[in-house]
C-alpha positions in Angstrom: 73.9 184.5 95.5 72.0 182.0 93.3 74.9 180.7 91.1 78.7 180.9 91.2 80.8 180.1 88.2 84.4 179.3 89.0 87.0 179.3 86.2 90.4 180.4 87.4 90.0 179.5 91.1 88.2 180.7 94.1 89.2 181.1 97.7 86.4 181.5 100.2 87.2 182.7 103.7 84.3 183.0 106.1 81.8 180.9 104.1 79.6 181.3 101.1 76.0 180.3 100.3 74.1 179.6 97.1 72.0 177.1 95.2 74.9 175.7 93.0 78.5 175.9 92.1 79.7 175.5 88.6 83.2 174.3 87.8 84.7 174.9 84.4 85.2 171.7 82.4 87.7 173.2 79.9 90.8 173.3 82.0 93.1 170.4 83.1 94.5 171.0 86.6 95.9 168.8 89.4 94.1 169.3 92.7 96.2 170.2 95.7 95.4 169.4 99.3 91.9 170.8 100.1 91.2 171.7 96.4 88.3 170.6 94.3 89.1 170.3 90.5 87.0 169.0 87.7 88.5 165.7 86.3 87.2 165.5 82.7 88.9 162.1 82.1 86.9 160.4 84.9 83.9 162.8 84.7 83.9 163.8 88.3 85.5 166.2 90.8 89.0 165.5 92.2 89.5 166.3 95.9 93.1 166.6 97.1 93.4 164.7 100.4 95.7 165.3 103.4 99.4 164.7 102.7 99.1 165.5 99.0 99.7 162.0 97.7 96.1 160.9 97.2 93.4 162.4 95.1 89.8 161.3 95.7 87.5 160.9 92.7 84.3 162.0 94.3 81.5 159.4 93.9 83.8 156.8 92.2 85.9 155.6 95.1 86.1 155.1 98.8 89.2 155.5 100.9 90.0 155.1 104.6 92.7 156.7 106.7 94.5 154.1 108.8 97.6 153.6 111.0 100.4 151.3 109.9 100.8 148.7 112.7 102.3 145.9 110.7 104.0 143.1 112.7 106.9 143.1 112.3 106.8 146.8 111.5 107.5 147.7 107.8 106.8 150.6 105.6 103.7 150.1 103.4 104.8 151.1 99.9 102.5 152.6 97.3 104.4 150.8 94.5 103.7 147.4 96.2 99.9 148.1 96.7 99.8 145.6 99.6 96.4 144.3 100.9 95.8 145.1 104.6 93.3 143.9 107.2 92.0 145.5 110.4 94.2 144.8 113.3 92.8 147.1 116.1 92.3 150.8 116.6 95.0 153.4 117.4 94.4 157.1 118.2 90.8 156.9 117.2 91.7 155.3 113.8 91.8 151.8 112.5 95.2 150.2 112.6 96.1 147.7 109.9 98.5 144.7 109.3 99.2 142.6 106.2 96.4 140.2 105.3 97.1 136.6 104.0 94.6 134.0 102.8 96.0 131.0 104.7 95.9 129.6 108.3 93.3 131.0 110.7 90.4 133.0 109.3 91.5 135.9 111.5 94.3 136.5 109.0 91.9 137.5 106.3 88.3 137.8 107.5 88.8 141.6 108.2 90.5 142.4 104.9 89.9 146.1 104.4 91.6 147.6 101.4 94.7 148.2 99.2 97.5 150.6 100.1 97.2 153.6 97.8 100.1 155.8 99.2 103.3 155.0 101.1 102.6 154.8 104.8 105.6 154.8 107.1 105.8 152.7 110.3 103.4 153.8 113.0 102.1 156.6 110.7 98.8 157.4 109.1 97.9 157.1 105.5 95.2 156.3 103.0 94.1 152.9 101.6 91.5 152.3 98.9 88.5 150.4 100.1 86.5 150.7 96.8 87.5 152.1 93.5 90.6 152.7 91.4 94.3 152.4 92.3 96.4 154.0 89.6 99.9 154.5 88.2 101.3 151.2 89.5 102.8 148.1 87.8 99.9 145.8 87.0 101.7 143.4 84.7 102.1 140.8 87.4 105.9 140.9 87.2 106.2 142.0 90.9 104.3 138.8 91.9 106.1 136.5 89.5 103.0 136.2 87.3 101.6 137.6 84.0 98.4 139.7 84.3 96.1 140.9 81.6 93.2 143.3 81.4 90.2 141.8 83.2 92.1 139.3 85.4 90.5 138.8 88.8 93.0 139.1 91.6 92.9 137.3 95.0 94.6 137.7 98.3 97.7 135.4 98.2 97.7 132.4 100.6 101.5 132.3 100.6 102.8 135.9 100.7 101.2 138.3 103.2 99.7 141.4 101.6 100.3 140.2 98.0 97.8 139.8 95.2 97.7 136.8 92.8 95.5 135.7 89.9 95.6 132.1 91.2 92.4 131.4 93.2 93.3 129.9 96.6 91.9 126.5 97.2 90.3 125.2 100.4 91.2 125.1 103.3 92.8 128.5 102.3 90.5 131.5 102.1 89.0 132.8 98.9 89.3 136.6 99.2 88.6 138.4 95.9 90.3 141.8 96.1 90.5 143.6 92.7 90.2 143.4 88.9 93.0 144.5 86.5 91.5 147.5 84.6 94.7 148.2 82.7 97.8 146.0 82.6 100.8 148.3 82.3 104.3 148.5 83.9 103.9 152.2 85.0 100.4 153.4 84.4 98.5 150.3 85.4 95.0 150.5 87.0 93.3 148.2 89.5 89.6 148.4 90.5 89.3 147.4 94.1 86.1 145.7 95.2 86.8 143.3 98.1 84.6 140.3 98.6 85.4 138.1 101.6 84.6 134.4 101.3 82.6 132.9 104.0 83.3 129.7 106.0 80.4 127.4 106.7 80.5 128.2 110.4 80.0 132.0 109.5 76.5 131.4 108.2 73.8 132.6 110.5 71.8 129.4 110.7 74.8 127.0 111.1 76.1 125.8 114.5 79.1 123.5 114.1 81.1 123.0 117.2 83.7 120.3 117.9 83.4 119.0 114.3 85.1 115.6 113.6 85.9 113.6 110.5 82.8 112.4 108.5 80.4 114.7 110.4 77.2 115.7 108.6 74.8 118.6 109.0 71.3 117.9 110.4 68.5 120.4 110.5 66.8 121.2 113.8 63.3 122.5 113.1 62.8 123.7 116.6 65.8 126.1 116.5 65.8 126.5 112.7 69.5 125.8 112.6 71.8 123.3 111.0 73.9 121.4 113.6 76.9 119.0 113.0 76.4 115.4 113.9 78.2 112.0 113.5 74.9 109.9 113.2 72.0 109.6 110.9 68.4 108.6 111.4 66.6 106.5 108.7 63.2 106.5 110.4 61.6 108.3 107.4 63.1 106.2 104.6 60.6 104.0 102.8 60.8 101.4 100.1 60.4 104.0 97.4 63.7 105.7 98.4 65.9 102.7 99.2 67.0 100.0 96.7 69.6 97.4 96.3 71.9 99.9 94.7 71.3 102.5 97.4 72.0 99.9 100.1 75.3 98.9 98.5 76.4 102.5 98.6 75.3 103.4 102.1 78.0 104.8 104.4 79.7 102.0 106.4 78.5 103.4 109.8 74.8 102.7 108.9 75.2 99.3 107.1 72.7 96.8 108.6 74.1 93.8 110.6 70.8 91.8 110.8 67.1 91.9 110.3 63.8 90.2 110.5 61.0 90.0 107.9 57.2 89.8 108.5 54.2 90.6 106.4 56.0 92.6 103.8 58.1 94.6 106.2 61.8 94.2 106.9 63.1 95.5 110.2 66.9 96.0 110.3 69.4 96.7 113.0 72.5 98.8 112.2 75.9 98.4 113.7 75.2 101.2 116.2 72.2 99.5 117.7 69.5 101.5 116.0 66.7 100.0 114.0 64.7 101.0 110.9 62.1 99.3 108.9 61.4 99.1 105.1 58.1 98.0 103.7 57.2 96.5 100.3 59.5 93.5 100.5 58.8 89.9 99.6 60.7 86.7 100.3 62.7 85.0 97.6 65.7 82.7 97.0 69.0 84.3 96.2 71.9 83.0 94.2 73.5 81.4 97.4 72.3 78.9 99.9 71.2 81.6 102.4 67.7 83.2 102.5 67.2 86.5 100.7 64.6 89.3 100.2 63.4 90.9 97.0 62.8 94.6 96.3 60.7 94.6 93.2 62.5 92.1 91.0 65.9 92.7 92.6 67.2 89.9 94.8 69.4 90.9 97.8 71.1 87.9 99.4 73.4 87.7 102.3 75.5 85.3 100.2 77.3 82.0 100.9 80.3 81.9 103.2 83.6 82.0 101.2 82.1 83.2 97.9 83.2 86.6 96.6 80.3 89.0 95.7 80.2 90.9 92.4 78.0 93.3 90.5 75.8 91.1 88.2 74.0 93.6 86.0 73.3 96.0 88.9 72.3 93.4 91.5 74.2 91.2 93.9 76.0 88.2 92.4 78.1 85.3 93.5 79.5 82.1 92.1 81.0 78.9 93.4 83.8 79.3 90.9 85.1 82.4 92.8 85.9 81.7 96.4 88.0 83.1 99.2 89.5 81.1 102.1 89.7 83.8 104.8 91.3 81.5 107.3 94.3 80.7 105.2 94.2 83.8 103.0 93.8 81.9 99.7 91.9 82.6 96.5 90.4 79.9 94.4 89.0 79.9 90.8 87.1 77.0 89.2 85.0 75.7 92.1 87.6 74.1 94.5 88.8 74.9 98.0 92.2 76.6 97.3 95.2 74.6 98.4 97.7 77.4 97.7 97.6 81.2 97.8 96.1 81.2 94.3 94.5 78.0 93.0 92.9 77.3 89.6 90.9 74.2 88.6 89.8 73.1 85.2 86.0 73.5 85.1 85.5 71.3 82.1 87.4 68.3 80.6 89.6 68.6 77.4 89.8 72.4 77.5 92.7 74.7 78.2 92.4 76.1 81.7 94.8 78.6 83.3 95.9 82.2 83.2 96.5 84.7 80.4 98.8 87.7 80.7 98.7 90.1 77.8 98.7 93.8 76.9 97.7 96.0 73.9 101.0 95.3 72.2 101.0 91.5 72.5 97.3 91.4 71.6 94.1 90.6 73.6 92.8 87.6 71.7 92.4 84.3 73.6 95.7 82.9 72.3 97.7 86.1 72.6 100.2 86.9 75.4 101.6 84.4 77.9 99.4 81.4 78.7 100.1 79.4 81.8 97.9 76.4 82.7 96.8 72.9 81.9 96.4 72.0 78.2 93.7 69.8 76.5 96.2 66.9 76.8 96.3 67.4 80.6 100.0 68.5 80.4 101.1 71.6 82.3 101.9 74.3 79.7 103.7 77.7 79.5 103.2 78.9 76.0 102.6 81.9 73.8 100.3 82.0 70.8 101.6 85.3 69.3 104.8 86.3 67.5 106.8 86.9 70.7 109.4 84.8 72.6 109.3 83.3 76.0 112.4 84.5 77.9 113.5 83.3 81.3 115.9 85.8 82.9 117.6 86.8 86.1 118.6 90.4 86.9 117.3 91.4 83.5 119.8 89.0 81.8 118.3 86.3 79.6 119.1 82.8 80.7 116.8 80.7 78.5 114.9 81.9 75.5 112.4 79.9 73.4 112.1 81.5 70.0 109.1 81.9 67.7 110.5 80.0 64.7 111.0 76.3 64.4 110.4 73.8 67.2 112.5 73.4 70.4 112.4 70.1 72.2 114.0 69.2 75.5 112.8 65.6 75.6 110.5 63.7 78.0 111.5 64.5 81.5 111.6 61.1 83.2 114.6 61.7 85.4 113.6 64.6 87.8 116.8 64.5 89.8 119.5 66.8 88.3 123.1 65.8 88.5 125.1 67.8 91.0 126.9 70.7 89.3 125.1 70.4 86.0 124.8 73.7 84.2 122.5 72.4 81.5 120.8 69.0 81.7 118.2 67.3 79.4 116.6 64.1 80.5 114.8 61.7 78.2 113.8 58.2 77.2 116.3 55.8 75.6 116.5 56.0 71.8 119.1 53.8 70.0 117.9 54.5 66.5 116.6 57.4 64.5 117.6 60.9 65.4 117.9 60.6 69.2 116.3 62.9 71.7 118.7 65.8 71.5 119.5 67.6 68.3 121.3 70.6 67.0 120.3 71.4 63.4 121.6 73.7 60.7 119.6 76.2 58.7 118.6 73.5 56.3 117.1 71.4 59.1 119.7 68.6 58.9 120.9 67.4 62.3 124.6 68.2 62.9 124.8 67.1 66.5 122.8 64.2 68.0 122.8 62.5 71.4 120.7 59.9 73.2 120.3 58.7 76.7 122.7 55.8 76.1 125.6 58.2 75.6 125.9 57.8 71.9 127.0 61.1 70.3 127.2 61.8 66.5 128.6 64.8 64.7 127.7 65.6 61.1 126.1 62.2 60.6 122.5 63.1 60.3 121.4 60.6 62.9 122.5 58.8 66.1 125.7 56.9 65.3 126.5 53.2 65.6 129.4 53.9 68.0 129.6 55.9 71.2 131.2 58.7 69.2 130.6 58.7 65.5 131.8 61.4 63.1 130.5 61.8 59.6 132.6 62.1 56.5 134.2 65.3 55.4 134.4 66.6 51.9 137.0 67.8 49.3 136.4 71.4 50.3 138.8 73.2 52.5 138.1 73.3 56.3 135.8 70.3 56.1 138.0 67.5 57.6 136.2 65.3 60.1 138.9 65.8 62.8 141.5 68.5 63.1 143.9 69.1 66.0 146.0 72.2 66.6 149.6 71.9 67.5 150.4 72.5 71.2 152.7 71.5 74.1 152.7 68.0 75.4 151.4 67.2 78.9 154.1 67.0 81.6 153.1 63.5 82.5 151.8 61.2 79.8 148.3 59.7 80.4 147.1 56.4 79.1 144.7 56.5 76.2 145.6 60.1 75.0 146.5 61.4 71.6 148.7 64.6 71.5 150.1 66.7 68.7 153.0 69.2 68.7 153.7 69.1 65.0 154.1 65.3 65.6 151.4 62.9 66.7 151.9 60.9 69.9 149.8 58.1 71.5 150.1 56.8 75.1 149.4 53.2 75.9 148.4 51.7 79.2 152.0 51.6 80.3 152.0 55.4 80.3 154.7 55.6 77.7 154.3 58.2 75.0 155.0 56.7 71.5 155.3 58.2 68.1 152.8 57.5 65.4 154.5 56.2 62.3 153.5 58.0 59.1 154.4 57.5 55.5 154.5 60.3 52.9 153.3 57.9 50.2 153.0 54.2 49.4 155.4 54.1 46.5 158.1 51.5 46.8 161.6 52.5 45.7 163.6 49.8 43.9 167.2 49.8 45.0 170.3 47.7 45.2 172.8 47.3 48.0 172.6 47.6 50.9 168.9 46.7 50.2 169.4 43.2 48.9 165.8 42.6 48.1 163.7 44.7 45.8 163.7 48.1 47.5 162.4 50.2 50.4 159.7 52.6 51.6 160.2 55.8 53.6 158.4 56.4 56.9 158.6 59.3 59.3 159.0 58.8 63.0 159.1 61.8 65.3 160.1 64.1 62.4 162.9 61.9 61.1 162.6 59.8 57.8 163.5 56.2 57.9 163.9 53.7 55.1 162.4 50.3 55.6 163.5 47.5 53.4 160.8 45.7 51.4 160.9 42.1 50.1 160.2 41.1 46.5 
């Protein structure tokens, strides 16, 4: 038999031979267990596998039959398409467990495939090692993600057996498992193509045992392998490969601690006792008082004790204006030995020296922000040159604010000892004339309250008064009287020198006797006869009662 055409099916019992077998490509049929059927959609033959749940597309996928030995034992569900790894062998077949990309490499290094049919506990079933897994939910909703066509899927480093489109980061393992061919809730497709990531120690020519922090790999030519080590040899480094910049960036464990120089070659000793030499050097003088060496035109100096080094255009720099007192933990600016934790000295006369604090909102010019220092007049200053205020506060509550409009003066502080219990105290020089040393002004700039160190206080006078308490004149307008007292109760015990008012004025003399103030409603004299035998009387009020006082002609 040279050729056999099969259209409606063929059952062969006992064997058949021939050069070829032709399957019809016109019909659509699902293959049963042990049947071969042409699959026109995928362009290959379908072979129904044992159990009837899995169909193999010949030449397009690779499956394996395994035993479910998950721990703890669970059913492996086709709908969940879990990722499994080789665990051992059972009954002459591989046994599998759920793979996960975290922890020890044993959890993922034998990742084998994706479950393609439901496999009950301790039972056999098929997994897909390479090729398509179909008719599953590939939208990512089962994993709490959103998947699209073409997304690369990795083995999860948090949920055993689960896929994720989030690539695991070291030290977790990077296991690429599949690509989303078709994102769909029911008819989704994955193309499985597992690629296990490799750890450094899995490479054939790397031997890394007992690795510790900051180890490096060194090549051993005799064994042709890379071996971990915590030391480095600089025997082959020459002047063409080491510079001032390279030196400054060397790891701390190979920094030099001393060296000698002779005939253009510097020999250094590192802090582990090893030595190396660099040629091509010449002697020179650095920016400090210590000797230095020169690489090309770059000066490398060991520096002066106490000075703080800085990058000066790519080379070592230091200055006597920037010093550190390591014994007392003090920082100094301006060329002095610091007397306090932070000391600043004026480096030139008649110039402001101090500290500027500013931000992008306050401005970055020389006069912006808060300036604290010594002014050109040698007075200590706290000032601001921009449009903001200086606020002194406690617990975020303002206690003293100096505004940005007008001028605020608090006098010349000659008395530095505050009075006990004083809430607000201003000290100043004596001033018996002019406007005094303390003022409160109105919007027009006229002083309405003045006081000087001699105790003279004036109100609405425009200057320091001529008496200890001097009140300016009122006006004809309402509410402008110089003095006004509200009516109130009298003190229980009269006190000498007091004036009281409870709808009647009282004064108390030194004898502690309260007396009325005599008032008269007017100065008009009334002419009258008897009993007023002279020319009349006037009326006065004492304690609320009118009295007539006789007048003479």
